[in-house]
N, C-alpha and C positions, 0 to 999 in steps of 0.2 A: 504494500500500500504506500503511495507517495503522498507526502505532505508539502506544505509551503516551505520556503527556504532551502530547497534541495535536500530535504530529509526523507529518507525511505525507511519503512519498517521491514526488517528482514524476517525470514522464515523462522529464525530462532528467537524472535521476539525482541531483539535489540533494535535500536534505531541508528541509522547511519546517515551522516551528513557529508557533503562534499562541497569544495569551492575551488575555483581556478587559481593555480599558482604560476601559470605561464604556458609557453608553447614550446614544443621540441623543434628540432631542425627542419622537420617536414611541415610544420605548421599545425601539428595535432595538439589539441588541448591537453594539458596536464593538470590533474586534480590532486588535492590533499583531502584525505578522509578522516572523519572523527566519528566516535561511537559513544552511545549512551544507553543505559538501561531503560530510560524513559525519553519521551519526545522532548520534554523540557531540558533534560540534561544534554541531549544531543544538540539542541538549539543553542544552549549556552556555550558549549564548546565551539560550535560553528561561528558564533559571533566573535568569540575570543580569537579564533584562528584567522578569521577574515581581517580583524583589526591588526594583528601581528603581521600578517602577510602584506597588508596595505602599507604599513609602516616600513616593512622591509623593501617593498618594491619602490617606494618613494626614495628610500635611502640608496638604492642601487643606482639611481640616476643623478645623485647629487655630487657635485664636484667639491674639491678641497676649497676653492674660492667661495662657493655657496655657503659651506659650513663656516668658513672663516668670518664671513659677513654676519651670519647669525650669531656666532659665538662672541664676536666683539660687541654686538649690541647687548648680549646677555651679561657680559662682564663689566661693561663701561661704568656702571654705578656701584660695582662691588670691589673694585681694586683701586689703588692709588693712581693718580695721574701719571706718575713716573713708571709704574708697572704697565699701565695701558700703553704708554709710549714705547716701552721696551718690547711688548708683544707686537705692536704695529711695525716697528723697525725690523724685527727678525722675520716676520712674515712677508712684508712687502719688499724687502731687499733680498731675501734668500729663499724662502719657501715657495711663495706664489709664482715667481718667474719660472721655476722648474717643475713644480707639482700642482700649480693652481688649477689647470684644466683637466687634471686627472680625476676620475671617479673615485670617491672614497672607498667604494666596494672593491675596487681593483688594486688598491694599495696593498703592498706585501712587504715582508721583511726584506726581500731582495731589492725592491725598488727603493726602499728607504736606505738600505746599505749603500746602494749606488749613489744616492744623493749625498750621503755622509762622506763617502770616498771622494766625490767630486769637490766637495767643500774643502776637504783637507788638501787636495791637489791644487786648489785655488790659493792656498797659503793661509787659510784661517787656522787659528790655534786649536788644538784638540779640546781645550777647555771651552772655547767659544762655540765650537761645533756641538759639544754636549749640551750647552745652554740652549742652542737652537732646537735640538731634538726634544729637550724637556718641555719647551713651550709648545712645540708641535704635538707632543704626546698629550698634553693637557687638552688641546683642542680636539684631538681624536677621541679622547675619552668622552667628551661632550657629544661628539657625532655618534658614537656607538650607543650611548644612552638614549639619544633622541630618535635614531633611525633603526636601531636593532641589529645592525650588522656586527660581525665579530672580526677583529683584526688581531692576530697573534704577534706580539712585539718581542717575545722572548728571544727570537733569533736575530734581533737587531744588534749589531756589533758596534759598540761605541769606541772611539779612539782612546787609547790610554793617555793619561795625563802624567807627565813627569813633574812631580812636585819639586819646585825650587824652594829650598829652605831660605827664608829671609833672615839673614843674620842681623842681630841688633847692632846699633851704632856702638862702636867700641867705647870703653870707658874713657880712654884718652881723648877721643873726638867729642864725646859728650861733654867733658869738662871744658874743652876748648869752645864748643858751641855755646854752652851756658854762660861762660865768661863773656863771650862776644855779645850775646843777647842782653846781658845785664849792663854792659858798657854802652850799648846802643839801644837802650830801652825805649820803645814806642809801642803803639797798639799792635803792630805786626809782630814785633819781638815778644810782646806779652802773650799773644795768641799762640806762638810756637812753644813758649814755656808751659802754657796750659795743656797743650797736647802731649808734651814730653813728660809732664809730671801728673797728668790726670787721665791720659789715654783716650782723649776724644777723637772721633773720626773727623776728617776735615770738614765735611758737610755740617756736622753738629757744631763744630767750632764757629763756622761762618753764621750759623743760625742763632748764636747766643745773643740774648738781650740783657740789659742791666736788670730787668725785672726777674730774670732767672737766678739772680744772686741773692742768697739769704745771708746778709751780713751778720745778723744776730747769732745764727746757728753755724755760720761758716760752712755752708753747703751750696752746691751748684745744681740747679735743676735742668735736666736735658729734656726739652719739650719739642724741638723742631730740627729740621735739617734743610740744607740748601743744596739743590742739584741743578745741573744743566741737562735738559732732556730734549728729545725731538719735539718740534712744534707741530701741533695739529693743524693750525690755521695760520694765515699770514704769510708774508714773504720770507721771514727768517726760518732757517732750517732747524734752529734750536732756540730754547728759551730757558731762563733761570726761573726755578720754582722754589717756593718755601712751603714745606709740607711737614707732616708728622714724621718722627724718626723711623728708622729702617724696620723695626718690629716692635711688638708690645713690650718686650724686655728692654728695648732701647730707651723707653721712657724711664728715667732713673734719677736718683739724687746722689751726688758724689761729695764726699767731704773734701774741703779745700785745704791743702797743706798750709801751715802757718806762714811759711816764707813767701807763698804766693798772695796771701791776704793783703800784704802791704801794697802790692801792685793793683789789686782790686780796689783798695782804698784810694790809691794814687790817681787812677783813671776813672773813678766812679762818675757816672753821668746820668742823664735823663733816663727814666725807667723804660721808655719806649725806643731808646736808641740801641742799635746793634753795637756790641762791644768792639768788634774789629774795626768798624768804620767811625765810631763816635758820632753817628748820626742815624737818621731813619733809612739811609741807603744801605743795602746789603752788599757785602763783599762776597763774590762768588768763589767757589773752590778753585777754579782755574787761575784766578788772579792771585789767590793765596799761595798756590803751588808755585807760580812764577816768582813771587816775592821771596819764598823760601829758598828757591834755587839761587837767587841773587845773593841772599845772605850767606849761603854756603860758599859761594864763590868769593865774597868779600872776606869771609873768615878763613879762607884757604883750606876748606874742608872738601872731602870727596863728595861729588854730587850724588843724591839719591832721592827717591820719592818721599813725599810728605808722610805717607802712610807708615814709613819705617819708624816714625816717632812712636806710633801706637804699638808696634812690635817691640820696640825698645822698652817702652813703659811696662808692658806685660812681662817681659823677661826680667827686668829689674825687680819687679814686684815679687816674682817667684824666687829670685835669688836672695831677696831680703825677708823671706819668711811668710809671705802672704799665703793664706789657705786658698785653695782653688775655688771654693764657693764664693768667698768674698771677691776675689779677682774677677770671676765670671760675671758677678753682678755689677761691678764697677765698669767692666767693658761693655755691658749690655748684651751679653750672650744668653741664648735660651737654654744652653746646656753647658756643663763643665767640659764635656768632651770636645766641644767646639773650641773652647779656650786652649785646651791642651794640644789639639791637633794643629791649630792655625797660628798660635801666637807664642808658644813657649819654646824658646831656642837657647837653652843653656850653653854657655861657652865652656872651653876646656879649663879655664881658670877656676870656675865654680865647681866643675866636675872633679878637679884635683882636690879642692878643699873638702868636698864630700867624701871622696875616697880616703883621704888621710884621716878623716874623723872616725873611720870605722874601728881603729885600734882602741878607741875609748870604750868599746863594748866589753873589753877583756881586762 
């Protein structure tokens, strides 16, 4: 007996439903069958099956560019402006030109591996290529959840990253740098001392306002960061933004060393002014990096990146007895493991001191 919705009652009393799932090479219709003990059960399974198949068929014909547009509209109000700009840059510069017209359903580990190898051959660093894939993978997860197709990524082979250990600034050079900064103290020199002795990221330093300084309790509140990001609109390719810190743990309060307090007192200014500029105008990280390189040159010190100050601070803290939990909090890390893996680089002087102390156990 046949019923509506392509449901048939079989001789054994069960109900069978069917719906079209496509056509073979000869044009013959292909069906998917569902079964139920009752008509209602079969109908329910039929509706579910049709919904899933409809979702799958729509997903079969959607391109990477189509999903990218959808995904960006979905995340625009859920991520920071800098994160959104990062997604946009990686997709529009690297992913879409090569994979944009490809159907998501036709993506494979092989096609993604080919893309990765091509990017390495173009001269991109393994670290950056891995970052590109991470963003791509996030979008693909959205596509799979929305359209029901499955893409196995376990066979994607990412390039190995050779970790370059960032050595701290030597003690000799630190002394020479601090002496130079104290003898040529201004807002820029003061900012460098803050990063060297409090471990701030360059963007956090640039974002400091005098309202972030608690003079009574001698603490500094980290509430914002300054970045240069890709510009969404306008003629400029990039723009400077002031936003919340890197992560939730980056919002933090740090004790100010006593010797730095005299400089905070010396330069104290309007609560709404940025510390580095002494005005309402923000100094961007690129400018601060340039000024730091000039100071290193004038002090006759080896040139290095501003971020090395943060590495040096972390290593100095470890060598002077900081516990890892406290240091991790001061640096604004979400885990102690991140602090250990990224920032702790003990030199051989400290190693010898620790090894020689072992005899005290006996």
